[in-house]
C-alpha positions as a printed Julia matrix, in Angstrom:
444×3 Matrix{Float64}:
   0.0    0.0     0.0
   1.51   3.31   -1.02
   1.6    6.02    1.61
   0.1    9.45    0.9
   2.57  12.07   -0.26
   3.99  14.16    2.56
   3.07  17.26    0.57
  -0.55  16.19    0.29
  -3.22  18.13    2.15
  -3.74  16.61    5.58
  -7.33  15.6     6.24
  -6.87  16.43    9.9
  -5.59  19.88    8.97
  -8.48  20.35    6.54
 -11.07  19.32    9.13
  -9.5   21.64   11.68
  -9.75  24.52    9.22
 -13.35  23.65    8.4
 -14.22  23.59   12.09
 -13.11  27.19   12.55
 -15.88  29.34   13.89
 -17.58  26.48   15.75
 -15.25  26.48   18.73
 -16.15  26.2    22.38
 -16.54  29.98   22.61
 -19.32  29.81   20.06
 -22.17  31.48   21.94
 -22.0   35.1    23.01
 -25.79  35.02   23.14
 -27.62  34.98   26.48
 -29.2   31.66   25.52
 -25.86  29.83   25.59
 -25.87  29.44   29.37
 -29.34  27.93   29.19
 -28.45  25.09   26.81
 -25.08  23.93   28.11
 -26.6   21.03   29.99
 -27.61  18.01   27.91
 -31.03  18.07   29.55
 -31.79  21.72   28.89
 -34.46  22.51   26.35
 -33.63  24.14   23.0
 -36.0   26.81   21.73
 -36.46  26.36   17.96
 -37.99  28.5    15.23
 -38.15  28.4    11.44
 -38.12  30.98    8.66
 -39.78  29.99    5.38
 -42.68  27.52    5.54
 -42.88  26.38    1.91
 -42.2   22.88    0.62
 -38.74  22.35    2.09
 -39.64  24.34    5.16
 -42.58  22.05    5.85
 -40.21  19.08    5.72
 -38.08  20.72    8.4
 -41.15  21.51   10.51
 -42.24  17.87   10.44
 -38.74  16.77   11.36
 -38.5   19.2    14.27
 -41.96  18.25   15.5
 -40.87  14.62   15.49
 -37.71  15.5    17.46
 -39.46  17.6    20.1
 -39.32  14.94   22.81
 -36.28  12.99   21.63
 -34.03  16.06   21.39
 -35.81  18.04   24.13
 -36.95  20.92   21.92
 -39.32  23.77   22.6
 -41.11  24.81   19.38
 -41.61  28.56   19.51
 -42.42  30.23   16.18
 -42.66  30.0    12.39
 -42.22  33.0    10.1
 -43.3   33.35    6.48
 -44.18  36.44    4.46
 -47.38  34.62    3.41
 -49.44  34.67    6.6
 -51.47  31.6     5.65
 -48.28  29.58    5.24
 -46.92  30.85    8.54
 -50.08  29.72   10.32
 -50.07  26.33    8.61
 -46.41  25.91    9.49
 -47.03  26.8    13.13
 -49.65  24.06   13.29
 -47.18  21.52   11.83
 -44.43  22.5    14.29
 -46.89  22.18   17.16
 -47.12  18.49   16.31
 -49.59  15.92   17.54
 -49.56  17.54   20.97
 -50.82  20.82   19.45
 -48.14  22.79   21.25
 -48.65  26.57   21.08
 -46.45  27.97   18.29
 -46.55  31.57   17.08
 -47.03  32.49   13.42
 -45.1   35.58   12.29
 -45.06  37.41    8.96
 -41.84  39.34    9.69
 -38.95  36.96   10.43
 -37.2   39.64   12.48
 -39.76  39.06   15.23
 -38.23  35.61   15.66
 -34.7   36.98   15.8
 -35.74  39.42   18.55
 -37.08  36.59   20.73
 -34.64  35.64   23.51
 -36.36  32.27   23.95
 -35.27  31.18   20.46
 -31.93  29.37   20.75
 -31.45  28.69   17.02
 -33.31  29.23   13.77
 -33.74  27.17   10.64
 -33.74  29.12    7.36
 -35.67  27.42    4.57
 -36.47  30.39    2.34
 -35.64  30.65   -1.39
 -31.9   30.95   -1.79
 -31.82  34.65   -2.68
 -32.96  35.36    0.9
 -30.34  33.18    2.59
 -27.58  35.78    2.87
 -29.64  38.62    4.38
 -31.48  36.26    6.74
 -28.29  34.49    7.8
 -26.56  37.78    8.43
 -29.48  39.1    10.48
 -29.72  35.88   12.49
 -26.02  35.83   13.34
 -26.06  39.52   14.24
 -29.0   38.75   16.55
 -26.93  36.06   18.31
 -28.73  33.05   16.82
 -27.01  29.89   15.58
 -28.47  28.78   12.25
 -29.42  25.68   10.32
 -29.47  27.03    6.75
 -30.83  25.04    3.85
 -28.46  24.62    0.93
 -27.05  26.45   -0.82
 -25.5   28.6     1.86
 -26.11  31.73   -0.24
 -27.15  32.72   -3.75
 -23.72  33.93   -4.91
 -20.06  33.32   -4.14
 -19.54  36.9    -3.0
 -22.45  36.58   -0.54
 -20.91  33.39    0.85
 -17.64  35.17    1.58
 -19.49  38.03    3.3
 -21.66  35.71    5.41
 -18.62  33.67    6.4
 -16.97  36.85    7.63
 -19.98  37.59    9.85
 -19.93  34.04   11.18
 -16.25  34.36   12.03
 -16.93  37.63   13.84
 -19.79  36.2    15.91
 -18.39  32.69   16.39
 -21.89  31.24   16.09
 -22.42  27.76   14.6
 -23.97  27.39   11.14
 -25.06  23.98    9.92
 -25.6   23.91    6.14
 -28.48  21.72    4.95
 -26.56  19.18    2.87
 -28.13  16.3     4.75
 -26.08  13.67    2.92
 -23.09  14.6     5.07
 -24.91  12.96    7.99
 -23.94   9.65    6.35
 -20.31   8.78    7.1
 -19.45   7.27    3.69
 -17.5   10.39    2.78
 -15.43  10.86    5.93
 -14.58   7.15    5.72
 -13.56   7.61    2.08
 -11.31  10.51    3.11
  -9.62   8.33    5.68
  -9.03   5.59    3.1
  -7.6    8.08    0.62
  -5.28   9.46    3.27
  -4.08   5.94    4.05
  -3.12   5.51    0.4
  -5.78   2.98   -0.6
  -6.35   4.75   -3.95
  -2.81   6.0    -4.5
  -2.57   9.47   -5.97
  -6.1   10.73   -6.62
  -6.7   12.35  -10.01
 -10.44  12.57  -10.69
 -13.93  12.26   -9.22
 -17.36  12.14  -10.83
 -20.92  12.42   -9.59
 -24.42  13.13  -10.9
 -27.84  14.42   -9.98
 -30.21  13.38  -12.74
 -33.99  13.26  -13.06
 -36.54  12.78  -15.82
 -39.28  15.38  -15.52
 -42.63  15.13  -17.28
 -43.89  17.51  -19.95
 -44.2   20.32  -17.4
 -40.43  20.47  -16.97
 -38.27  21.04  -13.87
 -39.79  22.97  -10.99
 -43.01  24.01  -12.74
 -46.31  23.96  -10.83
 -48.99  22.08  -12.79
 -51.97  24.24  -13.67
 -50.36  27.52  -12.66
 -51.29  30.47  -14.89
 -49.86  33.97  -15.03
 -53.17  35.6   -14.11
 -53.36  33.99  -10.67
 -53.99  36.88   -8.22
 -51.61  37.5    -5.37
 -52.91  36.13   -2.06
 -54.11  39.07    0.01
 -52.05  38.06    3.04
 -48.77  37.62    1.1
 -46.17  40.39    1.41
 -44.71  40.24   -2.14
 -42.11  42.95   -1.57
 -40.82  41.14    1.52
 -40.51  37.93   -0.54
 -38.53  39.75   -3.24
 -36.2   41.19   -0.64
 -33.07  42.47   -2.39
 -34.02  40.9    -5.75
 -35.11  43.28   -8.55
 -38.48  44.87   -7.84
 -41.15  43.55  -10.21
 -44.95  43.35  -10.09
 -46.54  40.24   -8.61
 -45.66  37.22  -10.73
 -46.99  33.8    -9.66
 -44.44  32.0   -11.83
 -41.59  33.72  -10.03
 -43.11  33.02   -6.61
 -44.14  29.39   -7.02
 -41.48  28.41   -9.58
 -38.56  30.47   -8.3
 -35.99  27.75   -9.06
 -36.5   28.47  -12.78
 -35.4   32.1   -12.43
 -31.89  33.43  -11.83
 -32.75  36.35   -9.48
 -33.74  33.77   -6.86
 -31.97  30.5    -7.73
 -28.92  28.92   -9.33
 -31.03  26.07  -10.72
 -29.48  22.65  -11.2
 -26.06  23.76   -9.92
 -27.08  25.31   -6.61
 -30.21  23.27   -5.9
 -28.91  19.83   -6.86
 -25.17  19.73   -7.5
 -24.46  21.23   -4.09
 -25.72  17.97   -2.54
 -23.34  15.78   -4.52
 -20.35  18.1    -4.7
 -20.25  18.72   -0.95
 -19.83  14.99   -0.35
 -16.81  14.97   -2.64
 -15.44  18.03   -0.84
 -15.47  15.94    2.34
 -14.13  12.77    0.71
 -11.3   14.45   -1.2
 -10.48  17.31    1.16
 -11.34  19.98   -1.42
 -11.74  23.7    -0.86
 -11.92  26.3    -3.65
 -11.64  25.29   -7.33
  -8.96  27.0    -9.4
 -10.86  26.58  -12.69
 -14.57  26.12  -13.41
 -16.54  25.35  -16.56
 -20.34  25.22  -16.72
 -22.02  23.67  -19.77
 -25.58  22.99  -20.78
 -28.63  24.95  -21.8
 -32.39  25.25  -21.99
 -32.59  22.27  -24.31
 -36.07  20.87  -23.68
 -38.25  23.42  -21.87
 -37.86  26.92  -23.44
 -40.83  28.12  -21.41
 -39.61  31.44  -20.02
 -37.08  30.04  -17.57
 -33.59  31.53  -17.67
 -31.75  28.71  -15.87
 -30.58  25.58  -17.74
 -32.83  22.55  -17.73
 -29.77  20.36  -18.42
 -26.41  21.26  -16.94
 -22.9   19.92  -16.33
 -19.84  21.32  -14.65
 -16.14  20.48  -14.58
 -13.92  21.75  -11.77
 -10.18  21.74  -11.28
  -8.9   21.81   -7.72
  -5.31  22.86   -7.01
  -4.84  20.44   -4.1
  -6.62  17.48   -2.55
  -5.98  14.51   -0.29
  -3.22  12.39   -1.88
  -3.26  14.81   -4.81
  -0.69  17.57   -4.23
  -0.8   18.53   -7.92
  -4.6   18.77   -7.88
  -7.52  16.87   -9.42
 -10.68  17.35  -11.45
 -14.34  16.83  -10.54
 -17.15  16.22  -13.04
 -20.86  16.68  -12.28
 -23.64  15.46  -14.62
 -27.05  17.08  -14.22
 -29.46  16.17  -17.0
 -33.1   16.65  -16.02
 -34.4   14.82  -19.11
 -33.03  11.35  -18.38
 -32.68   9.49  -15.09
 -29.79   7.19  -16.02
 -27.02   7.98  -13.54
 -23.29   7.56  -13.69
 -21.44   5.83  -10.84
 -20.23   8.21   -8.15
 -16.51   7.49   -8.11
 -13.1    8.74   -7.05
 -10.26   7.61   -9.29
  -6.68   7.16   -8.12
  -3.53   5.74   -9.68
  -3.73   2.58   -7.57
  -7.5    2.04   -7.33
 -11.0    3.41   -7.91
 -13.46   4.0    -5.08
 -17.12   3.55   -6.07
 -19.9    4.68   -3.77
 -22.61   2.03   -3.37
 -26.28   2.64   -2.75
 -26.12   5.76   -4.94
 -25.22   6.7    -8.49
 -27.18   3.72   -9.8
 -24.81   1.31   -8.03
 -26.67  -1.31   -5.98
 -25.81  -2.39   -2.48
 -25.91  -0.89    1.0
 -24.82   2.72    1.35
 -21.06   2.84    1.56
 -18.23   2.21   -0.91
 -15.89  -0.34   -2.42
 -12.32   0.28   -3.61
 -11.0   -1.93   -6.43
  -7.63  -1.99   -8.14
  -7.06  -1.91  -11.91
  -7.78  -5.67  -12.18
 -11.05  -5.45  -10.26
  -9.68  -6.91   -7.05
 -11.43  -5.55   -3.95
  -8.94  -3.74   -1.75
 -11.34  -2.41    0.83
 -15.09  -2.04    1.46
 -17.12   0.11    3.8
 -20.76  -0.02    4.93
 -21.92   3.41    6.03
 -23.49   4.56    9.24
 -25.98   7.41    9.33
 -28.16   8.5     6.42
 -29.17  11.38    4.18
 -31.77  12.53    6.66
 -33.03  15.93    7.83
 -33.69  14.7    11.37
 -30.17  13.3    11.77
 -28.78  16.59   10.48
 -30.81  18.62   12.99
 -29.86  16.24   15.8
 -26.19  16.72   14.92
 -26.66  20.48   15.35
 -28.57  19.97   18.62
 -25.72  17.83   19.95
 -23.19  20.49   18.93
 -25.15  23.27   20.59
 -25.07  21.32   23.85
 -21.47  20.13   23.49
 -19.21  22.06   21.11
 -16.76  19.12   20.92
 -19.34  17.39   18.7
 -18.35  18.35   15.14
 -20.96  19.69   12.75
 -21.48  17.42    9.76
 -21.71  20.37    7.35
 -20.16  23.51    8.86
 -20.25  26.86    7.12
 -16.87  26.37    5.41
 -18.27  23.45    3.39
 -21.17  25.69    2.4
 -18.77  28.4     1.22
 -16.71  25.95   -0.86
 -19.82  24.39   -2.42
 -21.65  27.55   -3.47
 -18.45  29.14   -4.78
 -17.94  26.27   -7.24
 -21.6   26.06   -8.28
 -22.12  29.8    -8.66
 -18.97  30.1   -10.78
 -20.21  27.22  -12.95
 -23.43  29.14  -13.61
 -21.46  32.27  -14.46
 -19.25  30.24  -16.8
 -22.37  29.02  -18.6
 -23.76  32.55  -18.91
 -20.52  34.07  -20.21
 -19.13  31.16  -22.21
 -15.81  31.49  -20.36
 -13.71  29.27  -18.18
 -13.63  31.03  -14.82
 -11.02  31.07  -12.1
 -11.01  31.59   -8.35
  -7.98  33.58   -7.21
  -8.26  34.37   -3.49
  -5.43  36.9    -3.41
  -6.42  38.83   -6.53
  -8.22  42.18   -6.38
 -11.22  40.44   -7.97
 -11.5   36.86   -6.71
 -13.6   35.66   -9.63
 -12.8   36.14  -13.29
 -11.76  34.54  -16.6
  -9.08  31.89  -16.23
  -5.67  32.68  -17.69
  -4.24  30.21  -20.22
  -2.45  27.3   -18.6
   1.32  27.3   -18.64
   2.48  24.31  -20.69
   5.6   22.61  -19.26
   8.39  22.07  -21.84
   9.44  18.69  -20.52
   9.47  16.23  -17.63
  10.2   17.53  -14.18
  13.82  17.23  -13.08
């Protein structure tokens, strides 16, 4: 078995870096003293009671006794949704839960120990910033923010406050990827060169993220604050397609890249110890549903990373995202010595985990995963961390920053037709990639 290169990125070093900002001094808020004991109740609230938000509400209601939670409030700029969400969070016991239209009322409540943000992604950055400034830890649905620049700004606020942020990539609550990182660091794959993953679906005639039967003349609900929903997005008159089908429109969403790829890419970030990509290409188009959307219905991205575990010279990552065909590709990490294939995903049968095989197909190592891609497990991980900061978050804010930076640059590459680069020390961090320098011969 070949040992990892001494110049390779240390997984332990990478995890230590990614844990920054979730240290034992995490809570300047008054509520910290109240939740230090494992038996002390956590006051929970949620912002954004739509489809994903309702999933979180059901999860939290189911964890109320198990994780000793106190449901407090639900906020949504559509009052009807806020009231429906409050009823869901109250659970079978019909616990009293407030419904708020203005999410800032939640942030002003000293009884709320942490908030879950499940709004459309264009609202993530302002809501996250406000929550952290109010002294609230946050569970934020993926992606962390709408743009790469927003992610950097939010991360700065998190570093200043020291408050924990769990990013809603629930797949990281399955340990396949940390176990893969450990195998890579032990040299099971040799020098890693490439990884691939996919998030594919086959939508019906309606196309991705359309609401059947929705027409443009649907009136705005009287109790919906449209301007609050738009937030910092361009001001436009009420548009039901933008409200109900926001994932199709770039002012509010990054489409396939930020809604789907973030799930898969973040797992590879963990497995391969990746941070920021040095080069990004986004490819695809509106190939099948030219229905007014301005985000691709089929999309792919290729990323080059300058350094990874057992890959001091870097590696590439490929993501397939067709929404017109559900045939997946295996989710794999390729090394010089062996290939690691994730099982139970990517169309590969078997229990969730992975198998590493050498060039002749001989099994070198196998792993059966613990945990699952599960919202409740992800919340419970945050609850455990809030009570004991030595418990590591499964998806801390740094992973969210790395993921949205790659995906947002891929979207920009698609829009501009350019290969883009991330250069952290340049005056502008994001811009067209310079031509590669071609070596004239073998290294000495």
